[in-house]
C-alpha positions as CSV (number, residue, x, y, z in Angstrom):
1,M,-0.5,1.5,-15.4
2,K,0.3,2.6,-12.0
3,S,1.4,-0.5,-9.4
4,S,0.9,0.8,-5.9
5,L,1.7,-1.4,-2.0
6,G,-1.2,-1.5,0.0
7,L,-2.2,-2.9,3.5
8,R,-6.0,-4.2,4.2
9,L,-7.6,-5.0,7.1
10,G,-10.1,-7.9,6.9
11,Q,-11.9,-11.1,8.6
12,S,-11.7,-14.5,7.7
13,L,-12.4,-17.8,9.5
14,T,-9.6,-20.3,9.7
15,M,-9.5,-24.3,10.1
16,T,-6.9,-25.5,12.2
17,P,-6.1,-29.0,11.3
18,A,-7.0,-30.5,14.8
19,L,-10.9,-29.0,13.7
20,Q,-10.4,-30.2,10.1
21,Q,-10.1,-34.0,12.1
22,A,-12.8,-33.4,14.1
23,I,-15.0,-32.4,11.6
24,R,-14.3,-35.1,9.5
25,L,-14.2,-37.7,12.5
26,L,-18.0,-36.5,13.0
27,Q,-19.4,-37.5,9.4
28,L,-17.8,-40.9,9.4
29,S,-19.7,-44.2,9.5
30,S,-18.8,-46.4,11.9
31,L,-17.4,-48.7,9.3
32,D,-15.6,-46.0,8.1
33,L,-14.6,-44.6,11.6
34,Q,-12.8,-48.0,12.5
35,Q,-10.9,-48.0,9.4
36,E,-9.8,-44.6,10.4
37,I,-8.6,-45.7,14.2
38,E,-6.7,-48.7,12.9
39,Q,-5.1,-47.0,9.8
40,V,-3.8,-43.9,13.1
41,L,-2.9,-46.7,15.2
42,D,-0.6,-48.6,12.8
43,S,0.9,-44.9,12.0
44,N,1.3,-43.7,15.3
45,I,3.2,-45.2,17.3
46,L,2.2,-43.3,20.7
47,L,-1.4,-44.2,20.3
48,E,-2.8,-48.0,21.3
49,R,-5.8,-49.8,22.6
50,D,-6.9,-49.6,26.3
51,D,-7.3,-53.4,26.5
52,D,-5.2,-53.1,30.0
53,D,-7.7,-54.2,32.9
54,T,-5.4,-53.6,35.1
55,A,-6.1,-50.7,37.4
56,A,-2.6,-49.5,37.9
57,D,-1.5,-50.0,34.5
58,S,-4.4,-47.5,33.5
59,A,-3.5,-45.0,36.7
60,D,-0.3,-45.0,35.7
61,S,-1.0,-44.0,32.0
62,A,-3.2,-41.3,33.2
63,A,-0.4,-40.0,35.5
64,E,2.2,-39.9,32.9
65,T,-0.8,-38.4,30.0
66,N,-1.2,-35.3,32.5
67,S,2.2,-34.9,34.1
68,P,3.7,-31.8,33.6
69,T,6.7,-33.3,32.2
70,S,4.6,-34.7,29.2
71,S,2.5,-31.8,28.9
72,S,5.5,-29.3,28.8
73,S,7.5,-32.0,26.4
74,T,4.6,-31.0,23.6
75,E,5.2,-27.5,23.8
76,D,8.9,-27.5,22.4
77,T,7.8,-29.3,19.1
78,A,9.1,-28.0,16.1
79,S,8.1,-28.5,12.9
80,G,9.4,-31.7,12.2
81,S,11.8,-32.8,9.0
82,D,10.7,-33.4,5.6
83,D,10.3,-37.5,6.0
84,T,7.6,-36.7,9.0
85,P,4.5,-35.7,7.1
86,S,1.4,-35.2,9.3
87,L,0.4,-32.1,10.9
88,E,2.4,-28.9,11.2
89,L,3.4,-27.6,14.8
90,R,4.8,-24.5,16.2
91,E,7.0,-24.3,19.4
92,D,4.2,-22.8,21.3
93,A,1.2,-24.7,19.9
94,E,-0.9,-25.5,22.3
95,I,-3.6,-28.5,22.8
96,P,-7.4,-27.3,24.2
97,A,-9.2,-29.1,26.6
98,E,-11.6,-29.4,24.7
99,M,-12.0,-29.1,20.9
100,P,-14.9,-27.7,19.0
101,V,-16.6,-29.3,15.9
102,D,-19.0,-26.8,14.9
103,A,-17.9,-25.1,11.9
104,D,-19.3,-24.7,8.7
105,W,-17.0,-26.7,6.3
106,E,-18.5,-24.6,3.2
107,D,-17.4,-21.4,4.6
108,V,-13.9,-21.7,4.1
109,Y,-13.3,-24.5,1.5
110,D,-11.8,-22.9,-1.3
111,D,-9.1,-21.5,1.5
112,L,-8.0,-25.7,2.8
113,P,-6.0,-27.8,1.3
114,I,-8.0,-31.4,1.1
115,Q,-6.0,-33.9,2.3
116,P,-6.3,-36.5,-1.0
117,R,-7.7,-40.3,0.1
118,S,-4.7,-42.4,0.8
119,S,-4.0,-45.2,-2.5
120,D,-4.9,-47.8,-0.1
121,D,-8.2,-46.1,0.1
122,D,-8.7,-45.9,-3.4
123,E,-7.5,-49.3,-3.9
124,L,-10.3,-51.0,-1.6
125,R,-13.1,-48.8,-2.8
126,D,-11.9,-50.4,-6.8
127,F,-11.9,-53.6,-5.3
128,L,-15.4,-53.4,-3.2
129,E,-17.1,-52.1,-6.9
130,A,-15.1,-54.4,-8.9
131,N,-16.2,-57.6,-6.8
132,L,-19.3,-56.5,-5.1
133,R,-21.3,-54.3,-7.3
134,R,-20.0,-55.2,-10.9
135,S,-19.3,-58.8,-10.7
136,M,-19.9,-60.7,-13.6
137,G,-23.3,-63.1,-13.5
138,L,-23.0,-66.9,-14.2
139,H,-24.6,-66.8,-18.4
140,E,-22.1,-64.2,-18.8
141,H,-19.4,-65.9,-17.3
142,L,-20.6,-68.7,-19.2
143,I,-20.9,-67.3,-22.6
144,D,-17.2,-65.8,-22.3
145,Q,-16.5,-69.8,-21.9
146,A,-18.6,-70.9,-24.8
147,R,-17.0,-68.1,-27.3
148,M,-13.2,-69.0,-26.7
149,A,-14.2,-72.7,-26.6
150,P,-13.3,-74.6,-29.9
151,F,-16.5,-75.3,-31.1
152,T,-18.3,-75.4,-34.7
153,D,-21.0,-73.1,-35.5
154,R,-23.3,-75.8,-34.5
155,Q,-22.0,-76.3,-31.4
156,A,-22.2,-72.9,-30.5
157,Q,-25.9,-72.6,-31.2
158,I,-26.3,-75.4,-29.5
159,A,-24.3,-74.4,-26.3
160,E,-26.0,-70.6,-26.8
161,Y,-29.3,-72.9,-25.8
162,L,-27.8,-74.7,-23.0
163,I,-26.2,-72.0,-21.1
164,D,-29.6,-69.9,-21.4
165,A,-31.6,-72.6,-20.1
166,I,-29.0,-72.9,-17.1
167,D,-30.7,-71.3,-13.6
168,A,-29.2,-69.0,-11.3
169,D,-28.2,-72.1,-9.4
170,G,-26.5,-73.5,-12.1
171,Y,-28.7,-76.5,-12.9
172,L,-30.1,-77.3,-16.0
173,Q,-34.0,-78.2,-15.4
174,S,-36.5,-80.5,-17.7
175,W,-33.9,-81.9,-20.0
176,S,-36.3,-84.0,-22.2
177,D,-38.5,-80.6,-23.1
178,L,-35.1,-78.6,-24.0
179,L,-34.3,-81.7,-25.8
180,Q,-37.5,-80.7,-28.0
181,Q,-36.8,-77.3,-28.0
182,I,-33.5,-77.3,-29.0
183,H,-34.2,-79.8,-32.0
184,A,-37.3,-77.7,-32.8
185,R,-35.1,-74.9,-33.5
186,N,-32.0,-76.5,-35.2
187,G,-32.7,-80.1,-35.8
188,A,-30.0,-80.9,-33.3
189,S,-30.1,-84.4,-32.4
190,P,-30.5,-85.6,-28.5
191,E,-26.7,-87.1,-29.1
192,E,-25.3,-83.9,-30.2
193,C,-26.8,-82.0,-27.5
194,D,-25.2,-84.6,-25.2
195,A,-21.8,-84.0,-27.0
196,V,-22.2,-80.1,-26.4
197,L,-23.5,-80.3,-23.2
198,A,-20.7,-82.5,-21.8
199,L,-18.2,-79.9,-23.0
200,V,-20.4,-76.9,-21.3
201,Q,-20.3,-78.6,-18.2
202,D,-16.1,-78.9,-18.3
203,F,-16.8,-74.9,-17.9
204,D,-16.2,-73.1,-14.7
205,P,-17.7,-73.2,-12.0
206,T,-17.2,-77.7,-11.4
207,G,-20.2,-79.0,-11.3
208,V,-22.5,-76.4,-14.1
209,G,-24.8,-77.8,-16.1
210,A,-25.7,-80.7,-14.6
211,R,-29.7,-82.1,-14.4
212,D,-30.2,-83.0,-11.0
213,L,-27.7,-83.1,-7.6
214,S,-26.5,-86.3,-8.0
215,E,-24.7,-85.1,-11.3
216,C,-23.9,-81.8,-9.8
217,L,-21.6,-83.2,-6.6
218,R,-20.2,-86.4,-9.4
219,L,-19.1,-83.8,-11.8
220,Q,-16.9,-82.1,-8.9
221,I,-16.0,-85.5,-7.4
222,E,-14.1,-86.3,-10.8
223,A,-12.5,-82.9,-11.7
224,M,-10.8,-83.9,-9.1
225,P,-7.5,-85.6,-8.1
226,A,-8.0,-89.8,-8.8
227,R,-6.5,-90.5,-5.3
228,T,-8.1,-88.2,-3.3
229,P,-9.1,-89.7,0.1
230,G,-12.4,-91.0,0.0
231,A,-13.5,-89.9,-3.9
232,F,-14.7,-93.5,-5.1
233,A,-16.8,-94.4,-2.2
234,A,-18.1,-90.8,-2.6
235,L,-19.1,-91.5,-5.9
236,K,-20.6,-94.7,-4.8
237,I,-23.0,-92.2,-2.4
238,V,-23.9,-89.9,-4.9
239,D,-24.6,-91.8,-7.8
240,D,-26.6,-94.2,-5.5
241,H,-27.6,-93.3,-2.1
242,L,-28.2,-89.8,-1.4
243,S,-31.2,-90.9,0.5
244,L,-28.8,-92.5,3.0
245,L,-26.6,-89.3,2.5
246,A,-29.1,-87.4,3.9
247,R,-30.1,-89.6,6.7
248,G,-26.4,-89.3,7.9
249,D,-26.7,-93.3,8.6
250,I,-23.4,-93.9,8.4
251,E,-23.4,-97.4,8.8
252,A,-26.2,-98.1,6.3
253,L,-23.9,-96.3,3.6
254,A,-20.5,-98.4,4.5
255,R,-22.8,-101.6,4.0
256,A,-24.8,-100.0,0.9
257,C,-21.2,-99.1,-0.5
258,N,-19.6,-102.3,0.3
259,E,-16.8,-100.2,2.3
260,P,-15.4,-99.6,5.2
261,V,-16.9,-97.2,7.9
262,A,-13.6,-94.9,7.9
263,E,-13.7,-94.9,4.1
264,V,-17.0,-93.6,4.4
265,H,-16.5,-91.1,6.8
266,A,-13.3,-90.0,4.3
267,A,-16.0,-90.0,1.3
268,L,-18.3,-87.9,3.6
269,T,-15.8,-85.6,4.5
270,L,-14.8,-84.6,1.0
271,I,-18.8,-84.2,0.0
272,R,-18.9,-81.6,2.9
273,T,-16.7,-79.4,0.4
274,L,-18.4,-79.7,-2.7
275,Q,-21.0,-76.7,-3.8
276,P,-24.4,-78.1,-4.3
277,H,-25.1,-75.2,-6.2
278,P,-22.5,-74.1,-8.3
279,G,-24.3,-70.5,-9.9
280,R,-25.2,-69.4,-6.1
281,P,-20.8,-67.4,-5.9
282,F,-22.1,-65.7,-9.2
283,Q,-25.5,-64.4,-7.5
284,A,-25.6,-60.8,-6.3
285,H,-24.3,-61.5,-3.1
286,E,-23.7,-58.3,-1.4
287,S,-24.8,-57.9,1.8
288,D,-25.4,-54.5,4.2
289,Y,-25.0,-55.6,7.7
290,I,-25.6,-52.1,9.9
291,T,-24.5,-52.5,13.3
292,P,-26.4,-49.1,15.4
293,D,-24.2,-46.8,16.9
294,V,-26.3,-45.4,19.5
295,F,-28.7,-47.6,21.7
296,V,-32.2,-46.2,23.0
297,A,-33.6,-47.9,26.4
298,K,-36.4,-46.9,28.4
299,R,-35.5,-46.5,32.1
300,S,-37.4,-45.0,35.0
301,G,-39.8,-43.9,32.9
302,R,-37.2,-41.9,30.2
303,W,-35.8,-42.7,27.2
304,V,-32.2,-42.8,27.6
305,V,-29.4,-42.6,24.6
306,S,-26.0,-44.4,24.7
307,L,-23.2,-45.2,22.3
308,N,-22.6,-48.5,21.0
309,P,-19.1,-49.3,22.7
310,E,-17.9,-51.3,19.9
311,H,-17.8,-48.1,17.4
312,T,-16.3,-46.4,20.8
313,P,-12.8,-48.4,21.3
314,R,-10.4,-47.5,24.0
315,L,-7.3,-45.4,23.0
316,R,-4.4,-43.8,25.6
317,I,-1.1,-42.4,24.9
318,N,1.3,-45.2,25.4
319,S,3.1,-44.5,28.8
320,H,6.7,-46.2,27.4
321,Y,7.4,-44.1,25.0
322,Q,5.8,-40.7,26.2
323,G,8.2,-41.5,28.8
324,L,11.3,-40.9,26.3
325,I,10.6,-37.7,25.2
326,R,13.1,-35.3,26.2
327,R,11.9,-31.6,26.4
328,A,15.3,-29.9,25.8
329,D,16.4,-33.0,22.6
330,S,16.0,-31.7,19.5
331,S,17.1,-35.1,18.1
332,R,15.6,-36.2,14.6
333,D,14.1,-39.2,16.8
334,Q,12.7,-36.5,19.4
335,Q,11.0,-34.5,16.5
336,M,9.5,-37.5,15.9
337,L,8.0,-38.9,19.2
338,K,6.9,-35.1,19.9
339,Q,5.3,-35.0,16.3
340,H,3.2,-38.3,16.9
341,L,2.3,-37.5,20.7
342,Q,1.0,-33.8,19.1
343,E,-1.0,-35.7,16.9
344,A,-2.5,-38.6,18.9
345,R,-3.6,-36.0,21.3
346,Y,-5.2,-34.2,18.9
347,F,-7.2,-37.4,17.6
348,L,-8.0,-38.2,20.9
349,N,-9.9,-35.2,21.6
350,S,-11.3,-35.5,18.2
351,L,-12.7,-38.6,18.6
352,E,-14.1,-37.3,22.3
353,A,-15.4,-34.8,20.5
354,R,-17.3,-36.7,17.6
355,N,-18.6,-38.9,20.9
356,E,-20.2,-36.2,22.7
357,T,-21.5,-34.9,19.8
358,L,-23.4,-37.5,18.3
359,L,-24.6,-38.5,21.9
360,R,-25.8,-34.9,22.0
361,V,-27.7,-35.2,18.8
362,A,-29.2,-38.2,19.3
363,Q,-30.4,-37.1,22.6
364,S,-32.1,-34.3,21.2
365,I,-33.8,-36.3,19.0
366,V,-34.7,-38.7,21.2
367,E,-36.1,-35.9,23.3
368,E,-38.3,-34.5,20.3
369,Q,-39.9,-38.2,18.6
370,R,-40.9,-39.9,22.2
371,A,-43.9,-39.6,20.9
372,F,-43.1,-42.3,18.3
373,L,-41.0,-44.3,20.5
374,D,-44.3,-44.5,22.5
375,Y,-47.0,-45.3,20.6
376,G,-45.0,-45.9,16.9
377,P,-44.8,-44.1,13.1
378,E,-48.1,-42.0,13.2
379,A,-46.9,-40.2,16.6
380,M,-44.0,-38.9,14.0
381,R,-43.4,-35.0,14.6
382,P,-42.0,-33.0,12.4
383,L,-38.6,-32.1,12.6
384,V,-35.7,-30.9,10.8
385,L,-32.0,-30.1,11.4
386,R,-32.5,-26.6,12.2
387,D,-34.1,-27.3,15.2
388,I,-31.9,-29.5,16.8
389,A,-29.0,-27.2,15.7
390,E,-31.0,-24.5,17.7
391,Q,-31.9,-26.7,21.0
392,L,-28.4,-27.5,20.7
393,G,-26.5,-24.8,20.1
394,I,-24.3,-25.7,16.9
395,H,-24.9,-25.6,13.8
396,E,-27.3,-26.8,11.4
397,S,-24.4,-28.4,9.3
398,T,-23.2,-29.8,12.6
399,V,-26.1,-31.7,12.9
400,S,-26.6,-33.2,9.4
401,R,-22.7,-34.9,9.4
402,A,-23.7,-35.8,12.8
403,T,-26.2,-38.3,11.4
404,A,-24.9,-38.7,8.3
405,N,-24.8,-42.5,8.1
406,K,-25.7,-42.8,11.7
407,Y,-28.2,-46.0,13.2
408,M,-30.2,-46.0,16.1
409,L,-31.7,-49.0,17.7
410,T,-35.0,-48.6,19.7
411,P,-37.4,-50.8,20.9
412,R,-39.7,-50.1,17.6
413,G,-36.4,-51.5,15.5
414,L,-33.6,-50.1,13.4
415,F,-33.5,-46.4,11.9
416,E,-31.3,-43.9,10.5
417,L,-31.0,-41.2,12.1
418,K,-31.7,-39.2,9.0
419,Y,-35.7,-41.3,9.2
420,F,-36.6,-38.8,12.5
421,F,-36.2,-35.8,10.6
422,S,-39.0,-35.1,7.9
423,S,-41.0,-32.2,6.2
424,H,-44.4,-31.1,7.3
425,V,-47.9,-30.6,6.5
426,Q,-50.7,-28.2,8.1
427,T,-53.5,-29.6,9.5
428,T,-57.0,-28.5,9.5
429,G,-56.6,-27.5,13.2
430,G,-53.8,-25.6,12.5
431,G,-51.9,-27.5,13.8
432,V,-48.7,-29.7,11.5
433,C,-48.3,-33.3,11.1
434,S,-44.7,-35.3,9.9
435,A,-44.4,-36.6,6.5
436,T,-43.4,-40.1,8.2
437,A,-46.6,-40.2,9.9
438,I,-49.0,-39.6,7.1
439,Q,-46.8,-42.0,5.3
440,A,-47.8,-44.6,8.3
441,M,-51.1,-43.6,7.7
442,I,-51.6,-44.9,4.1
443,K,-49.9,-47.9,4.6
444,R,-52.6,-48.8,7.5
445,M,-55.6,-47.9,5.6
446,I,-53.8,-49.6,2.9
447,T,-53.6,-52.6,5.0
448,A,-57.1,-52.6,6.0
449,E,-58.6,-51.6,2.6
450,N,-60.9,-54.9,1.1
451,P,-59.3,-56.3,-1.8
452,A,-61.9,-56.6,-4.1
453,R,-62.1,-52.4,-3.6
454,P,-58.8,-51.0,-3.4
455,L,-58.4,-47.5,-1.9
456,S,-57.5,-44.8,-4.8
457,D,-55.1,-42.3,-4.3
458,A,-58.2,-39.8,-4.0
459,T,-59.7,-42.0,-1.6
460,L,-56.6,-42.3,0.2
461,S,-56.7,-38.0,0.4
462,E,-60.6,-37.9,1.5
463,L,-59.7,-40.3,4.6
464,L,-56.9,-38.2,5.4
465,L,-59.1,-35.5,5.1
466,K,-61.7,-37.1,8.1
467,E,-58.3,-37.3,10.5
468,G,-57.7,-33.3,10.0
469,I,-55.0,-33.9,7.5
470,Q,-55.3,-32.1,4.5
471,V,-52.8,-33.9,1.8
472,A,-53.2,-33.4,-2.1
473,R,-53.8,-36.8,-4.3
474,R,-50.7,-35.9,-6.0
475,T,-48.8,-36.0,-2.5
476,V,-50.7,-39.0,-1.5
477,A,-49.6,-41.0,-4.6
478,K,-46.0,-39.5,-3.5
479,Y,-46.0,-40.8,-0.1
480,R,-47.8,-44.2,-1.6
481,E,-44.9,-44.5,-3.9
482,G,-41.9,-44.1,-1.3
483,L,-43.3,-47.0,0.6
484,G,-43.5,-49.1,-2.5
485,I,-46.7,-49.8,-2.4
486,P,-48.5,-50.0,-6.4
487,P,-51.3,-48.3,-7.0
488,S,-55.2,-49.6,-6.9
489,H,-55.5,-51.0,-10.2
490,E,-52.3,-53.0,-9.9
491,R,-53.6,-53.9,-6.3
492,K,-56.5,-55.3,-7.2
493,P,-56.9,-59.0,-7.7
494,P,-57.6,-60.7,-10.7
495,V,-60.6,-61.8,-11.7
């Protein structure tokens, strides 16, 4: 076997760290972008929020940022010390005025190192998944406590019946009926059930297993220290005067409880801290709060797109720290400042490129879907990512990143940008119709149907054909299921 040396020429696409950052910022959602900005602000001393309203400071900052001294100082940056991890810089590194974001990540995926997620990101994700998506339910929480309680076998069986009867709010409903059911199952007497219930009511959360609101509040008050201000008067109120409490009649409560008005005020303050529904915190409570990334409004007969200013904070380079940079100084502190300056400019350019790309893509979508904004979902046009990419002269993957997890607020509601893209179906007249428009037609037809004679999928297909849209019954069924509408036999009211 013979070894030899050879020279080979080839072309390959490479991505600078700045371009990698621009692409990564483009595909971030608004929430992830805010977190990214906060992390950069915390780690880079040369970046700061532009919250100063004085024009003089803003002008000074802009002048210092664009000054020859500042520009030349970045050209003299070195690779940096070992303990300043970030972008690797060269002495002849130059920062482009505009940061391109149009590149296909998959083309160079195998050749580029991927920055690992920080441990803070992983810990945050684990916390959210553990506390929001896999939180323990109330019944599971109570069963776990019952297994650790010093119950006899008979008491454990009664406790299981009681816990199973506790509703999602933490209450026991129809106590007398429940006693009869337990007695029929294992012959337990009301006294035995009362004794086990008293033990279950000591479980967490406090107030669980109550048979009414008065008992629920009383259990929580009794669990407090005896010297809690207002506790004695609060017990009187929740036991006998809930109607007066509901009316908020302080003087009537004071007379009924034979307590001073100040004591009643303390009792009311205490009662307001109680949980009338102890089981609520164990219910699925994850909420998705969506704020739009772009706004759409009609001005002078034209649909105009604008970015949400809350998602595009104004950042600038700190003029004080920038003024400390000296071109000829190669000390460790100077290297750190130059490194941070380069990273800050990379980030500002990447953020500006993200906003510009998102605005262009959103404006192009709006121009394509003007009919939807004017007339509704049935006027939605077929649209794919390639159409927007060809219009803007960018890569299709760039459009995909720009529309991922982004939302648009229109006069017709809040929509994800992906909503405006849909496949097309040929019409009998030789044109095309979007799948979204067909779904809107199906929904309209089902809404107007006779409840006694709901429309089948085959009938819907025939009605669509009359409107010039040829769709198979299976396709109608798929669109109907996508709308969450049950089939015709389930929509028919019971006789």
